[in-house]
Steps between C-alpha positions, in 0.01 A plus 500: 500500500788737586663427164174587320473833685858592400427415137192722500700782658776460236247523217334807654839662557601422139181647360550807718849594380413425138196726520705775667769472232246617243344766728509863384602598852881516478535434875313168475697415188827572684396279792418216259840528328680499836298194602603323181863599551509356850315187394732401215837566665693171495201297382490369145160347578357844581664644187336229292162589648545872425597437140222244448247756625600723209609792715814584294317725247351700789848547651627627165203735476582644842858563387367730234237666723605855603222528764640236734822690567851375569407306815273274300755468219770396745284223643388382156862483379592316820232240422627464141857467626391233746317308228813526283696324774279195459549223248530519123124473446440809714750698294349377172154609620628847589683552170208360300273753671733778382637616834849592370399802286307649793796455735732659244256787461508560876880496493500771232202711613506490880667771703484296818839334567338220700255413221793489259701274732208262551429486126867432418516219755186341354647527150823347628304197622307466175807527276682230696271243344621368165145487365460878533529679167754779533448683170255737670793665678674580173197577285452847656808718453421693822525206737872415507610867547239541774621191685860618477393839634333337801803292603687767701192581712528201736682175568171317446466656156857406411445134584160482330600678178825305453311175566236599244773570244668167578188296436356710217820518293473190281605603148770706333231759421421533871871538575529771235204696639637492854845599379366786285314644799806515724474175694877442495605814695201460734599143586868593526407753769303240697801267517642750749194477726564430872199265500586140413154417366523791256841384378373145457193608303718732289740218414209287382383786279848550351519127423169514312606816319832374363419131436605413143500870407831622364407868481359529851791299642751728332321802645499350849875435495576869430243631749591617848360666809686692767827458314472119502418292193203264494731200454709603803177531702407148386836362612456670840153347542644159412745505792485222758380735775178560308189281533519191280190604303670831417825331399307270268303765316806727470687206346205443269518863382871471421436165328240659273730794425773257400275283282367812327859586403539801731772342720771261375547155651854583612388816681577470871137577586401179322799270547593589857171623647188369324625150422629427855181642650278267295724199565481581872119494481513132401649390833303241693449726805294753303123493480340304217362809327842666513674193361252459215511866394879516541558192283253614235660845478846344490389277211395808304821689587738230373282357223700631203846574643754217516730672749218576743394136475852385579542732798156411639568126471804523731345747745387406851404136426225623267434171318480312830266762648275488194485122528349542847205676335419162346549292814207320663287645774185395682186697559281464809325196357837324459460478122833544327529760230777678314618806685768605745584386848342724758831592660421869493128488580302287740187505284489245218527627144173577327433356154562841346832542681608154386422582138668842521818344636498226238456733205762743636758224544437349156515838334825585681650167393394575143685832500807362676544217250420694185856511363752309710542122489674479839214688667247271332686199636482640854130576460413158363670341801244669725306229680200384295509814283376326185212348698397851604532626142289216359240549772497874428428435132185311591364748757218634285355700789798732527607674181801667665645169623450341158678789329788492750534122459513516122750788518722290725466206263587722204812629675619150592421368150790706365731239650600215268585280799163559670311426178677164481466407867265676742239596240490145373484349850197714590328483156440874519376500141171341613369784722652751259307361204182492709557862597544598136158361414314763700700786649486879510723680252765604754543141618473371143786727389742365762377141470547500122851647543577211733364253247745642243785387724347160568481441124871549439667206326686375810195513730357157597160667535480575128358165391221469761404863436464422128285200580269708720371721218747787520507567124137612479529701821807688374350562157201658675735724698639641176150626421459698823478880502771532766834520316683333793277195463549490123875520552504222759278281285718525190820480707386175661405359158846595372662310790265210444596477132875493566634156396146365527363195326335553164150427631535774764607753237207408278264528796631848584454627145157343467376642832652844447409536134687700240251787526593543865870486407443795267316689773783440744759613245301825465482549879592845634721335765846424361546218749196318363631533144846373601366196685266417210800499266685290758211253496520472121877442523451220750220344296720508188789295631613147400477431126199263501302738723590798281388326183173375650402833656591696186302252288193572716546870578785619275311771313373664822840475672675666206240778506566548870876528446455749216262701719781545753776567248294770328365656819634781717681277744827516689806304377452252788150413377609471136793281605251250642310497169822433309584218741162344420593512131831334588310219674269461199809488277626208707210279389518257210188608313427816697789677325280545194275745688795738499657409165168544318443844658694764306406771747637308800822414318563867420425593860765251614762649270413849620534399865840345427617854421312663787675736743388288797739210549235281673276521192798428273586192707144363501457555124839337429409200716181458297695514173738235632209267573349559155832419333573195717682261265378178664132565420326395178488772236786697654668578165189660355449708816864608505478605135189708570667665799807583287270669248368721781856605592509309826846348440647843426348646818640212706850565368466868590393406852826311562653830606258541792638561848214313667612149597153343492415643158840392367437138603156499337646647178776236489247221560275631220786537251609142568162379371571661160843336460 
């Protein structure tokens, strides 16, 4: 009975504050808003109820109501801010109702500093959610200058505005708008703030502003405040006496400046400050979040620089510390999962922490082993590493772990020894091929690059990959819009065709089709054109294979070669086309495709006299194959070549200073003797 009475009272109370919220009496309306504010603090259940009652539009209406006054506005904004601290569904409901434009309007129009502060804090909460669309902030040219103007007014404003910029800045266009409105000097000034929270929020904003932006990064490196450069401020904030969170984000800023080309890898700020700081973050005594972010940032810092990779690999037991990220731990239910031993924290690792640590470690290993065989050997010796990599490839629920795992696999696949041993022992081609069947483009790009390595001639994985339907998969990649995928597809086919059996070569040509070959040879990416020519070279090797393929596709292949020789291509590209002709000339019957083509023969003689020695060498090699005196019909071919002046040109070329060309000329002349 008591429970029933309370339920009735709750319903009556609910009806009362809802009715008062819509009352024309501003005092009753204010009381209702205050009631709501107190009711929803710390209670997602109460927030759900408020949103389900459809009160959000009324709150927005009150924001725009001049009659209620600032007291009412403050309480309404407080309610919105409290709702924004709920879960993702609460934030989506608020943004869908259009609350952001009204908050921004209050920031720009209000003269009450407290209203502005409250509105900025609510916006800060809303923009922290990834689902919130941030273009509204940049659509109105007045907003960014107004926010920058409000920053000096209070510490609260400084934290809110910099946080808004951090989360709203997602594209190079956003970075450009912030930069054009004076964000760089404004943020440089805040680095000197005596308030740690302001410095931390400012560092986050600088990181967002300069990430993968060469122009903004260059501007930041020449900016200063109080006679001290921004980069020197960053180094100061990265010192060991600073909070770990501050050290991390300062190191992240310097990492981004380096990767954007604003600071060299051998600069002391990178080599002796940033790199050691990030390596230090990977120690086992640090918190899980610090270790994960430190390792991930380190991976990005060293990703493309061999010397940084070398230094990192021998610094502070880094590889051993990263391996601890992948050690086993137990949660409260005693179920083992991949994670890190809870040496530093009593609480067991959450599933998210486990995944963050795993992806950070795998990504760091990928960067460390990108170029050095000795480092790869040390990484591969990490306990059960390949088991973790294979498991990571199959974790469909976590895109970041999958990408990190395939990156690590790609890095390790550059090792001939690992391809022959560890990769074969763990049959890594199986999960890789499965991943290639249905993966996002970023994963597909790295996975297909890895497959290129697994299809090299000395890789034991090559045969089972062929048997698992790789030809069709790779041919489909060459038809993708993404040029990186087209390149990887044709590159893998080129590796597959090298010294392959005849049936494999025929299968590749049949699946790819000559029309697609022409499209690839007309590709705007030079790499795609080069690898397509490389594929044709590998297909046209071994006399029986050459004759069979030319008998089936000779006319189209000759057209493709002529297309390259007559096009506006670099000498390197045309050299590949001439090498294809040389391979065709090595066939028994295929030779006639060249000998019967007057235009191609004249092109060969012209290239023998070309100013580029590589083209001369390739053309001369082709002539030598055409004149080969052990093949049937050699005398007739030699006579025809003499008529074209080939013998005379060869004699003139004997005076060349290039050793390779000289040997080819001598070999060709010997065929005429």
